[in-house]
Structures are given as C-alpha cells and as structure tokens.
C-alpha positions in Angstrom: -11.9 -1.6 -16.1 -9.0 -4.4 -16.9 -7.9 -7.6 -16.5 -4.2 -8.1 -16.0 -2.8 -11.9 -14.6 -4.2 -12.4 -11.1 -5.8 -9.2 -11.2 -8.9 -7.1 -12.4 -8.2 -3.6 -11.9 -9.8 0.0 -12.6 -7.2 2.2 -14.2 -6.6 5.3 -15.6 -3.9 6.5 -17.6 -1.5 9.5 -16.4 -1.7 13.1 -17.6 1.6 14.4 -19.1 3.9 14.9 -16.0 1.9 13.4 -13.7 2.7 9.9 -11.2 1.3 6.6 -11.2 -0.6 5.8 -8.3 -1.0 2.4 -7.2 -4.2 2.0 -5.0 -4.6 -1.3 -2.2 -8.2 -1.8 -1.0 -8.3 -3.2 2.2 -10.0 -6.5 3.5 -13.6 -6.8 1.4 -13.1 -3.7 -0.4 -12.1 -3.8 -4.7 -10.9 -1.6 -7.0 -13.5 0.9 -6.7 -12.7 1.3 -2.8 -10.1 4.4 -3.5 -10.0 5.1 -7.2 -12.4 8.4 -6.6 -10.3 9.5 -3.4 -7.0 9.3 -5.5 -9.0 11.3 -8.5 -10.1 13.9 -6.2 -6.1 14.4 -4.5 -4.9 13.8 -8.0 -7.0 14.7 -10.7 -4.2 14.2 -13.1 -2.3 11.4 -11.9 -2.9 7.4 -13.2 -4.4 5.4 -11.4 -4.1 1.5 -10.7 -6.4 0.0 -8.4 -6.3 -3.7 -8.6 -8.9 -6.0 -6.7 -7.4 -8.7 -4.5 -7.5 -12.3 -6.1 -7.8 -14.3 -2.7 -11.4 -14.6 -1.5 -12.0 -14.9 2.6 -15.9 -15.9 2.7 -16.2 -13.7 0.1 -14.0 -10.8 1.0 -11.3 -9.7 -1.4 -8.1 -10.0 0.0 -4.3 -9.4 -1.4 -3.0 -12.6 0.7 -4.1 -15.3 3.0 -3.9 -15.3 6.5 -5.3 -18.3 9.1 -6.7 -16.0 11.9 -6.7 -12.0 12.8 -3.1 -11.2 12.7 -1.8 -14.5 11.8 -0.7 -14.8 8.2 -0.1 -17.6 6.1 3.5 -17.0 4.8 4.2 -19.1 2.3 1.2 -17.5 0.6 2.2 -14.0 1.1 5.7 -15.2 0.1 3.6 -15.9 -3.5 1.5 -13.0 -3.5 4.0 -11.0 -2.8 6.1 -11.7 -6.1 2.7 -11.7 -8.0 2.1 -7.9 -7.3 6.0 -7.6 -7.5 5.8 -8.7 -11.5 2.5 -6.5 -11.5 3.8 -3.2 -10.6 7.2 -4.0 -12.0 4.6 -4.3 -15.6 3.1 -1.2 -14.7 6.5 0.7 -14.3 8.2 -0.5 -17.6 5.5 0.5 -19.3 5.7 4.2 -18.5 9.5 4.7 -18.3 10.1 7.6 -16.6 6.9 8.2 -14.6 7.0 8.0 -11.0 5.3 5.5 -9.2 3.7 6.1 -5.8 1.7 3.2 -3.9 -0.7 3.3 -0.7 -2.7 0.8 0.8 -5.0 0.6 3.9 -5.0 -2.4 6.2 -4.7 -5.3 3.9 -3.7 -3.6 0.9 -0.9 -1.8 3.3 0.4 -4.9 4.4 0.9 -6.2 0.4 2.6 -3.0 -0.5 5.0 -3.4 2.5 5.9 -6.4 1.7 6.5 -5.4 -2.3 8.6 -2.6 -0.9 10.7 -5.3 1.8 11.0 -7.6 -1.2 11.9 -4.9 -4.1 12.6 -1.6 -2.7 13.8 -0.2 -6.4 9.5 0.0 -7.5 8.4 2.8 -5.7 9.1 6.2 -5.0 6.8 6.8 -2.5 4.5 4.6 -0.4 1.7 4.9 2.2 0.8 2.8 4.0 -2.6 3.0 6.3 -3.0 1.1 9.4 -0.6 -2.2 8.4 0.3 -4.8 10.0 4.2 -6.5 9.9 4.1 -9.3 12.2 7.4 -10.6 11.4 11.1 -9.1 11.5 12.0 -7.6 8.1 15.2 -7.5 6.8 17.2 -4.4 5.9 16.9 -2.8 2.2 18.3 0.2 0.9 14.9 3.1 1.3 17.6 6.3 1.0 15.3 8.7 -0.9 11.9 7.0 -0.5 9.0 8.9 1.1 7.1 6.8 3.0 3.9 8.0 5.2 2.6 5.2 8.1 -0.8 6.0 9.6 -2.2 4.5 12.4 -4.7 4.4 15.6 -3.5 4.1 19.1 -6.7 2.4 20.1 -6.6 0.1 16.8 -7.4 -3.5 17.6 -6.3 -4.9 14.4 -2.8 -3.0 14.1 -1.3 -2.9 17.8 0.3 0.6 18.3 3.8 -1.4 19.2 4.0 -2.6 16.1 3.5 0.3 14.3 5.8 2.2 16.7 8.4 -0.9 15.5 7.4 -0.6 11.4 8.0 3.3 12.0 11.4 2.7 13.3 12.5 0.0 10.5 11.4 2.0 7.9 13.9 5.4 9.6 16.4 2.8 9.4 16.4 2.0 6.2 17.1 5.6 5.4 13.6 6.0 4.4 12.0 9.9 4.6 9.2 8.6 7.2 5.9 10.4 8.0 3.3 9.6 10.5 -0.4 10.5 11.2 -1.3 8.9 14.1 -4.7 9.1 15.8 -6.3 8.3 18.9 -9.0 5.8 17.6 -9.0 2.5 16.1 -8.8 0.9 12.6 -11.1 3.6 11.0 -9.3 5.8 8.8 -9.8 9.9 9.7 -9.5 13.2 8.0 -5.9 14.0 9.1 -4.8 10.9 7.6 -6.4 11.2 4.3 -4.8 15.1 4.6 -1.3 13.7 4.6 -1.9 10.8 2.1 -3.0 13.7 0.1 0.2 15.4 1.1 2.1 12.3 0.0 0.4 12.1 -3.7 1.0 15.4 -4.9 3.9 17.1 -2.7 
C-alpha cells in the first residue's frame, strides 16, 4: 500500500518487459477490488490501483455527482486533472514501459475523461460499463486499443449512450473492441475474458 498525493493505492512493480496496469474501481469499491484479478490475468504486470478520493455517503468514488447519471462537471474536470497528473507521474517513473488502464463504472468514467483530456498517456484502455453523458471533443487516438463493455439492459449506463461512445472512439482512430451481454450493470465472464485479451495480447 502506498500513499500518493490525493490517493491511497495498492501497487506492484512490473517484471522486466511487462506493462503497468492502472485499475480503477467502481462506486463503493477500493484499491483491492481488481488487484487480484490483474494478478491472475497478467502475473508479471505492474499494478497501480488507487482508491477514489471522493466519498458519497461512505462509498469511494473518483468524482462527485448530483444524482444518478448527473455529474458535477466542475468536480469532474478537477478530478480528471488530478488523475491525469497521477498517471503522468507513473509513466515518467517507468520510461519505456507500456501503460494500460481499465476501470469499471465510475472508474471507467474517470478513465474515459482522462483519455479524452490526455490521449497520450495510455497505450490500451478498457472501459467496463462506462457512462459519458456529454459530447467529447475530438482527440487523436490512432494506434490505441480500446475495449468497451456493456449490458444492453443496464439501467445505469443506457445502451444508446454506449453505442455513441463506441462510435466516438472509432471516429478518433482507436481500434475499438466491444463485449456486450444482454444483462444489466453486472460484469460477466465474457467481459473478463475480453479484458484479459486486452491486458495480455
């Protein structure tokens, strides 16, 4: 466990030649939520798994919201800048090492916001059940691999918004993969398999 400006994180240094993977939990999760999953998927990878620094009635999040699906956009901008600086420091500390990131739900949302603000930071990105209720500006994402997963009946992340996000990433030049099931907001085995392909392929 390490403390860094703004975050408590669980970390592991990468083996030689392995990537570093940033793992971002969903609302109410913490730095332990995906750490062991990453170890199973890619045992040699470095791991940086921070805990969200916003509390919503005791549940950790990465930025504030005013209600379900309604974001505090000023706070999101602030937290996006903070996370981008954090990730840039990780990258600077490991020159030449590939950096992958993935997040689930709230973690996917802050990760997407960071990618939109700093498209240079990540080589691969996994967004599991993201909800981006704004129209992002164009950025250059050529050569980046992006996985987006969703549930067609997800009450938190409506499917039409997911479709628009997939189209947006494709329009920016990213190589987009999807993993979609017929359920709701839960993660299913197909998504984990797709994530494993992203983090190891």
